[in-house]
C-alpha positions in Angstrom: 85.2 110.9 102.0 83.2 114.1 101.6 80.2 113.5 99.3 77.6 115.8 97.7 75.3 114.5 95.0 77.8 112.4 93.1 75.4 109.5 92.5 76.8 109.1 88.9 80.3 108.0 90.2 79.9 107.0 93.8 79.8 103.3 93.0 83.1 103.1 90.9 84.7 105.5 93.4 83.9 103.2 96.3 84.7 99.9 94.5 88.0 101.2 93.0 89.5 101.3 96.6 87.7 98.3 98.2 90.9 96.2 98.1 92.9 99.0 99.7 90.8 100.3 102.6 89.3 98.7 105.7 86.9 101.5 106.6 84.9 104.1 104.7 84.1 107.3 106.7 81.6 109.2 104.6 80.3 112.7 105.5 77.4 113.2 103.2 75.6 116.4 102.1 73.6 114.7 99.3 70.0 115.1 98.3 70.2 112.4 95.6 70.2 108.6 96.0 73.7 108.3 97.4 72.5 107.0 100.9 70.6 104.2 99.1 73.6 103.3 96.9 75.9 103.2 99.9 73.5 100.8 101.7 73.4 98.5 98.6 77.2 98.5 98.2 77.8 97.8 101.9 75.5 94.7 101.7 76.7 93.5 98.3 80.5 93.8 99.1 80.4 93.6 102.9 82.0 97.0 103.2 82.6 98.7 106.5 80.9 102.1 105.8 80.5 104.7 108.5 77.9 107.1 107.0 76.8 110.4 108.5 74.7 113.2 106.9 76.0 116.7 107.4 74.9 119.7 105.4 77.4 122.1 106.8 78.6 124.4 103.9 82.0 125.0 105.5 84.3 122.5 103.7 87.1 122.9 106.2 84.8 121.9 109.1 83.4 119.0 107.2 86.8 117.7 106.2 88.0 118.0 109.8 85.0 116.1 111.0 85.7 113.2 108.7 89.3 113.2 109.8 88.3 113.0 113.4 85.9 110.1 112.7 88.6 107.9 111.3 89.9 105.0 113.3 92.9 103.7 111.2 96.5 104.6 111.2 96.6 105.2 107.4 94.1 107.8 106.0 93.1 108.0 102.3 91.4 111.3 101.4 88.8 110.5 98.8 85.8 112.1 97.2 82.8 110.6 95.5 84.1 111.6 92.1 87.6 110.1 92.5 88.4 106.7 90.9 91.5 104.7 91.7 93.4 102.7 89.0 94.3 99.1 89.6 98.0 99.9 89.6 97.3 102.6 92.2 96.0 100.0 94.6 99.0 97.8 94.2 101.5 100.8 94.4 99.9 102.1 97.6 99.8 98.7 99.3 103.5 98.3 98.8 104.2 101.7 100.3 101.9 101.0 103.3 103.6 97.6 103.9 107.1 99.2 103.7 106.3 102.0 106.1 104.4 99.8 108.5 107.7 97.9 109.1 109.5 101.2 109.7 106.7 102.7 111.8 107.4 106.1 110.4 104.9 108.9 109.6 104.6 109.7 105.9 102.6 111.6 103.4 102.2 110.2 99.9 101.7 112.6 96.9 100.6 111.6 93.4 98.8 113.1 90.5 95.1 112.7 89.7 94.2 113.0 86.0 91.4 115.5 86.0 88.7 114.8 83.4 86.4 117.7 82.8 82.8 117.9 81.4 82.9 114.3 80.2 85.3 111.3 80.3 86.9 112.3 77.1 88.3 115.8 77.8 90.8 117.6 80.0 91.4 121.2 80.8 94.8 122.0 79.1 95.7 124.3 82.0 94.9 121.7 84.7 95.4 118.1 83.5 96.8 116.9 86.8 95.9 117.6 90.4 98.6 116.8 92.9 98.2 116.6 96.7 99.0 114.2 99.6 96.1 111.9 99.2 97.4 109.2 101.6 99.0 109.8 105.0 99.6 108.1 108.2 97.9 109.8 111.1 100.4 112.4 112.3 100.1 114.3 115.6 99.1 117.9 114.9 97.7 117.2 111.4 94.5 119.1 110.6 92.6 120.8 107.9 93.2 124.5 107.4 91.8 127.1 105.0 94.2 128.4 102.4 94.0 131.9 100.8 91.9 130.8 97.8 89.2 129.5 100.2 89.9 125.8 99.7 90.8 123.4 102.4 94.3 121.9 102.8 95.4 119.0 105.0 98.3 120.4 107.1 100.8 117.7 108.0 103.8 118.7 110.2 106.7 118.4 107.8 109.3 117.8 110.6 107.4 114.6 111.5 106.2 113.1 108.2 108.4 111.7 105.4 107.3 113.0 102.1 106.9 110.5 99.2 106.3 112.0 95.7 105.1 109.7 93.0 105.4 110.9 89.4 103.0 108.6 87.7 99.2 109.2 88.1 97.3 106.6 90.1 93.8 107.9 89.9 91.2 110.1 88.2 89.2 113.1 89.4 85.9 113.1 87.4 84.7 116.6 87.1 81.9 115.0 85.1 78.2 115.5 85.9 74.9 116.5 84.4 75.3 120.0 82.8 73.0 121.7 85.4 74.9 120.1 88.3 78.2 121.3 86.8 76.9 124.8 86.6 75.5 124.8 90.1 78.9 123.5 91.4 80.7 126.3 89.6 78.6 128.9 91.4 78.8 127.1 94.7 82.6 127.4 94.6 82.3 131.0 93.4 80.0 131.8 96.3 82.4 130.2 98.7 85.6 131.8 97.4 84.1 135.2 97.3 82.6 134.8 100.7 79.3 136.2 99.5 76.7 137.1 102.2 73.8 136.5 99.8 72.1 133.2 100.1 73.4 130.6 97.7 70.1 129.9 95.9 69.6 133.7 95.4 73.2 134.0 94.2 72.9 131.2 91.7 69.7 132.7 90.2 71.3 136.1 89.9 74.5 134.9 88.3 72.6 132.7 85.8 70.8 135.8 84.5 73.9 137.9 84.5 76.1 135.3 82.7 73.6 133.7 80.3 70.7 136.1 80.0 68.1 133.6 81.1 66.5 132.6 84.4 66.1 129.0 83.3 68.7 126.8 84.9 68.5 124.0 82.2 68.8 126.5 79.4 71.8 128.2 81.0 73.4 124.8 81.7 73.3 123.8 78.0 75.0 127.1 77.1 77.6 126.6 79.8 78.3 123.0 78.8 78.9 124.1 75.1 81.2 126.9 76.2 83.1 124.5 78.5 84.0 122.0 75.8 85.2 124.8 73.5 88.1 125.3 76.0 88.9 121.6 76.5 91.2 119.2 74.6 90.7 115.4 74.1 92.2 113.2 76.8 95.2 111.1 75.6 94.7 107.8 77.2 98.3 106.8 76.4 99.2 109.0 79.4 97.1 106.7 81.7 94.3 104.4 80.6 90.9 104.3 82.2 90.6 101.8 85.2 88.5 98.7 84.6 85.9 99.7 87.2 85.2 102.9 85.3 85.0 101.1 81.9 82.5 98.7 83.4 80.4 101.4 84.9 80.3 103.4 81.6 79.1 100.3 79.7 76.4 99.6 82.2 75.2 103.1 82.7 75.6 104.6 79.2 76.1 101.6 76.8 79.4 103.2 75.7 82.8 101.5 75.6 85.7 103.6 76.7 
């Protein structure tokens, strides 16, 4: 797991996979309360959490570091804003059991449902996000940088059997406080454009250029309003919310999903 200031969702993210994984390797660049939350979860649920702080801004290096710290044959790539559905845990357990008997390398692909802005909307242009989230450790696998600047886990195709699942198993929650969403937007923009300007200075400049104000909170409110004008309601008939997310939402916000 790579984590950065996802204290809103880190608990359901961790708990949604606790019956699937034996070890959590978490490389953390957070300045919020995530380290405290992780300590609490480890004690309460007796989780094996390997936690290391690392503020490297290079996502490829951070991802590769997390990969090299793992000790298990099967590797689940997970972030602090991913939440697994109950059926996902059962489906992946069956695949792991089957391929453990065969002792073959494999990479398992499935769709995340991407919720944007809040838990009730999706981007009509990007409802699903598909990658190989679960793999056996394959000789030669590594994280590489692809043309758009993002990281990609390269798995030698001549060694790994490819499994593509059509039904979604999990959610990616692009859901945060408005100011955090705006900062994340500019952080990715800064990374993709490979800007030499310091990130803090870049954010301040872009806020004024785009929203006509130097106040982050004021700009974030405008951004959040504009964001939802482009979104559409999520149709839960596609894939209902997992129970751990429903419980978190009731406790944290008093709202029933």
